[in-house]
N, C-alpha and C positions, 0 to 999 in steps of 0.2 A: 343103738340109738334108731328110734322110731322115726322112720319117714313121716312128715307132716304136710304133706304138699308143698307147692309152690311157694316161693320168697313170697311174705307180704308187703308191699309197698305203702307208705304212708305220704300224703301229700295236701297241701293247703285244697288243690283244684280236685275235686272229685271226679271231674271226668278223667285225668289223665291215671289215673288208679282203676277205672272201670275200663277203659282201653286196653290197658297193661292185663287186668284178669281176664278181660273177654279174649285177649290174644293167645292167652294158655289154653283158655277152651275150646277156640277153633283149630290150635294147631294141634289137637286130640284126633283131629279126622284127616290128619297129613301123612301118616305111616301106611308103608307098604312092606310085603314080606317077598324076598328074595324065591327064587325055583330053581331047581337044580337046571334049567335051560339058562339062564340069564344068571348065575352064579353070584348073583348079588345079596348082601347078608341078609339074616333074616327078619330084620328089623330096622327099615330107615327112612327117615325123612324125605318126602319129595311131594310139590304139588301134583294136587290128585288128578287134573286134566295133562299131566307130563307124562309122555310116555318113554322119555329118556330121563338117564339121569344126567344133569349138567355139573359140567366140574365149579363154574362160577359160584353157581348157587349154594353148590355143597360146602363150598370153602365159608362163604359167608354167613350159612345157617348156623356153622358150629358159632358164632358168636353168640347167640343168643339162646339156643338150646342147652349151652354150658351153665346158663342159669336155672335151669329146672328142678335144681335138688337131685339129680341123677333119675329123674322120671324118666326123662325121655333121653336118651343115649345119643353124643354128638358126634361121636369116636365111627361109628360105622359109617359115616356121610364118607369119610375120607379112605376108611380101609375100602368101601367099593371101588375107588380107583386105583388104589394100591393094587391090589390084589390082579388087575387089569392090567399093569404095567408089563408093557413087552420088552424082549430082550436088549432093543437098542435104548432103552430107557423111557420111552416114548408113552404118555398118559396122554387120551385124547378127552378133548372137551366134553364130548358125550356116548353115554353108550344105551342102547337100546333096553329097553323094560321087557322086552322079548325075548331075543335068544342072547342077550349080554353081549353084540356084536357093537364094535365103534362105528360111532356115525360118522360119516367125512360128507363135505360138499364141495362140489368144484371150487365154492368160494371159500374154503377154508379145508384144502386139499389135507391137510398133516394133522387136522383138527387139534390147534393148539388155541389153548385158553389163556388167560391171567394165571400166571405162577403165583397162587396165595398160600401154597400147603404149609411152607415154613412160619409165616406170619400165624395161619391156623392154630398150626401145633404149639407153637411158642405160648399162646392167648391160652389155649388148652392147659397146658404146663402147669401155668400159673394159678390156675383156677381148679384142676384138678389134682396137678402134684404127681405125676407120674413119670417118675424121670426115666425107667426101664423103656416105656413106650418111645422116649425120644430115642434112646440107642437102638432100638429095632428097627424104627423107620427111616433112619438117618441116611444108609445106604440108597434106600428106594429113591428122598430126594433130593443124593449126589447125583444118582445116575438120570433123574428127569432133567436134573440143572445143565447136565454134560449134554443131552437130546437137543435143548433148546438152544444151548451154546453151539454144537456141531450143526444144525439145521438152519437157525435165523440168524447168525450173527455174521456179521457185514466185515469187511476189510478196515472200517474205521472205527471199529469197535461198539458199533450201537447195534441194534437188532430193527429187523423190518419181518413183519408178520402182517398176513393179510389182513383186510377190513373186517373182516366178519370178526375176526378173532378181539377184537377191543368191547365185544360186547355195549355198543352204543348204535343201535339203529338209526338210519335215516342222520346221523350227524353229518355234516358238510365238511368231510374229512377225505373224500376220495383219493386227493391226490398226496395224501401223508404215505410216505416208501418208511420214513423212521417215526413210529407214533410216540409222541411223549409220554404216556398212558403206560405202553408197554415197556419200555425202555425203563421208566420208574417202579414197575413191578418189578422187574427183573432185579433192580435195587434193592426193592423190598426184600423179595426174596434172598439176596447173597448177605442182605443185613441180620437176619433173621437164621440164616444156617449158620453164619458167627455167632451171634449169641445162641444158639444151642449146642456150638462147640464151645464156645464157655460153659454150659451149664454142665456139658459131659466132661467137662476139665481135659478136653482136647485140644492140647495146644496149635498142634499143626492144622486141626480140621478149623479150628477158630480164624487162623492167620490163612489159609487159602481163601475161606470166602470175605474175610475183611479186605483183603487183597485183590480182588473180585468187584469188591463193592466198591471202593476207594477209584477205581479203573473206572468203572462206569457212570459213578457221580462226576470222576472230573472232565467225560466225555458229554454227560448231558449238560454240565454248568457252563463248557465253554463252545458247543455248540448248541444248544436249545435256546437260551438265553436270551430273552430279546427286550432291551433295554426302553424300546420305543414304548412296547406296549404293558412292560414289566411282569410279565408271564412267561413260562416257557413254553414253546410253541412245536408242532409236529414238522419237519421236515420233509420235502418232495425227494424225488430220486437225485437232484442232484445236490442234494444238503442244504439247499435254501429255505429259510422261513416260512409258514403257510399262514401268515398272517389272521387267521382266524380264533378266536376267544372262544374256548370250548370246556367243558367240567372237566376234559382231560389234564389241562394245565396246571392242574391241584393236586396230582398222585406224587408231585416231586415232595409235597410239604410231609407225607405218611412217610417218605423216604428218605429223609431229614438231607434232602441235597441241597437245596438255598442256607445261603449266609445271612447275616442278622437283616443285614439292607435287602435282601431281595424277598427274603421271606414278610418283611414289612408292606413292600409293594403288593405283592401278593394278597396278603391280607386286606390292603387298602381296598383289592377288586371287592374282596368278600363283603365288604362294607358299604359298597359305594352303588346307590339305586340305580344308577345308568348301566352299571355292567351286573354284578354276579348279587349286590345286595338286596334285591328285591325284597317285598313283602314276603313270598316263602321262596327262604334262603334253600337252595341256591339253582338256578335255571341251567339246564345242562348246554347251553348255548346263551353266550352273553346277551341282555337284555337290547344293547348298541347295533350289533351286530345285523346285515340288511337281512339276513336270511331268518331271523329269531321272529317265531312266532305266538302268538297270543294264546294261543291252543294248543300250544305244545308240540303237535306232530313230532311224534318220536323225541329223538335227541336233538330237536330244534326249537328247544325251550322247556320241554317238561322237566319237570320237579322229580326226581327219585329219590325216594326214601336210602338206598342205598349208597348212591353218590355222597348224599348228604352226609351218611356215614363217616365214608371213606375221609372225607374233609375235616371234618370235626375231630377225628382220630389224629389225621395231622395236624391240625388247629393246637390239639395236646401237645404237639411236640416241641412245639413253641410256645408254650406255657401260658396259651390262649383262652384260658379255663373260662373266663366272663362270656367273652364273645363266643365259645362252643357252646355253654348253657343256654344263653340268649335265641341262638341259633337253633338250637335243639327244639327249644320250647315254641318257636315263632311256626317253625314247621309242624311239629305235634298237633298245634291251634288249627291249623289247616285240615291234618288228618281226620280232626275233631270234627270239623263241618261237614265232612262227606259222610260218615257214620253218623251224624246226627242232622239230616238237613228236615227244611220243611214238609210235611204232608207226602215225602215217600220214603220208602225205605232204603236208608244207610248201608254204607259199606266201607271197607278201605280198600286202595288200590294201590298197582305197581307204580304208579306216576300221577302228576297233579298237575293242576294247570300254576303257570307260575304268578299270573297276577288277580287272579281270583278264586273263589273258591272250587271244587268241584273237580273229577277226574280228568287228566289230558285226554286229549281229543286227537285223533289219526284218522280223517274219514277212509281213507284207501286202508287201513287195517283195523278190519272187525275185532280183532283180536286183542286190542291195545283199549286201554292197558288193562291188564288182567284183573278181576275181582280179587280180593281177599289173595292176593299174592304175598304170602310170607315168607320165603326167604329172600324177598328184600323188604317188604314192610313192617316184619317183624323187629328189625336192627333197629328201628326206631320206638315202636311201642312195647320193647322189653331193654333192649341193649341201651339207647341212648337216655331211657328212662331211669334205669339203675344208675349209670354211669356218669351221664350231663347234668339233667334234672335233679336227681338227688345229689349226684356226685360222688358215688363210693367207688373207691379201685382196692382189687382185692390181689393178694397173693398168696396161695397158698403155702407155697416152698419156704417163702419169708417171714411165716406167718403174720404178715401185716394187713392191717384195713386202715385205707387212709381215706380221707372225709374230707374233700372239697367244698366248701360252701361260698358263695359269695355273699352271703349277709344271712344273719339267723332267721330259719322259717320254721314253722312244725312240720317236721319230715322225718322220714326215715325207711327203715328196712326191719322186718322180722323173721327170724326163723330162715333165715340162708346159711345156706349147708357150708360152710369149710370141712370138706371132707366128711370126719366122724365128727364135728363139730357145729352145733348149731348156734347161731350168733342171731343177736337182737340188737341194733343202735337206733335210739329214736329222740329225737328233740323238740322239749316241749317248753312252754314256758310257767314256770310255777309262783307260787308266791315270792320264791327267792330267787325269782331273777330266770335265766335262761338253762336248761338243766339237759344235760345229755345222761338218759338212761341204756345200761350197757347190759346185755347177759350172756354168757358164753358156757358155755361146758368144759371147755379147756383155755388156759392161758394162750393170748397172743397180744400183738403189741399194735395198738390204735393211734395214728398223729390225724388231730382234728386241724383244719386249717382254713380257718374264716378270712377269706381274700380282702373283703369291703372293710377288717374290724385290723389288720395286718397281727392276727393270734395265731401262732402254731402251737402245737405242745403234742410230743409222742409220750405215750404212759403204756405201761404194761396192763394187759385187762386181766384180773383174775379168773378163776372160774365163779359162775354163780352170778350174781345180781350185784350190780354199783352203780353209781352215778356221778357225775361229774356237774359242777356249776361255773360257766363260761366265766363267769364275771372274777372269779379266782383264778384263771388262765393266767 
């Protein structure tokens, strides 16, 4: 198969397509080479200004690099960290690009980071289909999981980590001893470790992490849920809830922790313009909090593309596809406004103003927000465009492509690689009505789900070209 470059997206708003195309062009400048001194991979993605590799950024970056049709490798980002694992299982948050040593600070002496490796690996497996890799990396993930348990798990079964580990600078959460986001991230970690156990057909492995997941889920549900605010909240040292509504409260959606009633209460906040459902969804601090700052001021109101990505993936777990798509589109329009401002050179940023166009501001921090910070921004300009604006969900091992469309629109994707199979899926209006044209080199199963019209159909798509008329479904 000849590689034809990156997948081409089609959408009725050409600005979205331009943003997507430009992101791939920008990514070309983000590649670095490991050296014998630092022991990093021969080619890995990192923000050019960084002097360290960051675990949180690396895990999130795999979610867009995986769509590069193999042109940009995602796996070295994770292997850089696995190769640094210590005897006790520790993998630190950051490593120096000079000599490869861990970068530890007094604020985060153990260098702990949000544990997202298993979620990233599970996603890579469904896009790349490499089962052998899962078998090889599972012992590393298990040792890492055990290290976090041994180091940070408290007697009440919840985890306590330093504020710096939460990756939410300037958030008004200094009193948080049991942070809701880190505990939910550990639940996500256990959930996907169990899923990987199922993929490997290792029942003992799957059961062990399922048990860890349910144990943590029960504790988060019983101790962190606050009926009054309708959110999961941080706890202080005494286990008392801290009544500050931050973006951290929505990680439990990704971890599938809330039941339907609680999930609905949380989703109400995401629709509510008084708290998180503002024009540019979703601020890092609720708009009705006393410390909310219209200028952003770090995590006191700034809107971050990567937190929006996390929330939107959480909304999908509760079948809130239309809200997820609407919020993705609204946020992308704010990104476009800073890319095409009037009379000045535009850019995309690490964080945005919550209530009007423009990059977020934090006068005391001259490096904020970082321009062209693709480890966060490309999650919106690539992944959300493919998965939520266009609505494609792909699993290579299952040979399935699901297309969720709220309503029929002219859009689609061209030359997306499913391993050694290039596929094209486009919807268009012809003289015969709405038509979906498909092209593939091998057979796969295609599910079309038009939410607004309650039409859902799964069909085997043969190799070659074919088309289907929506009216005939």
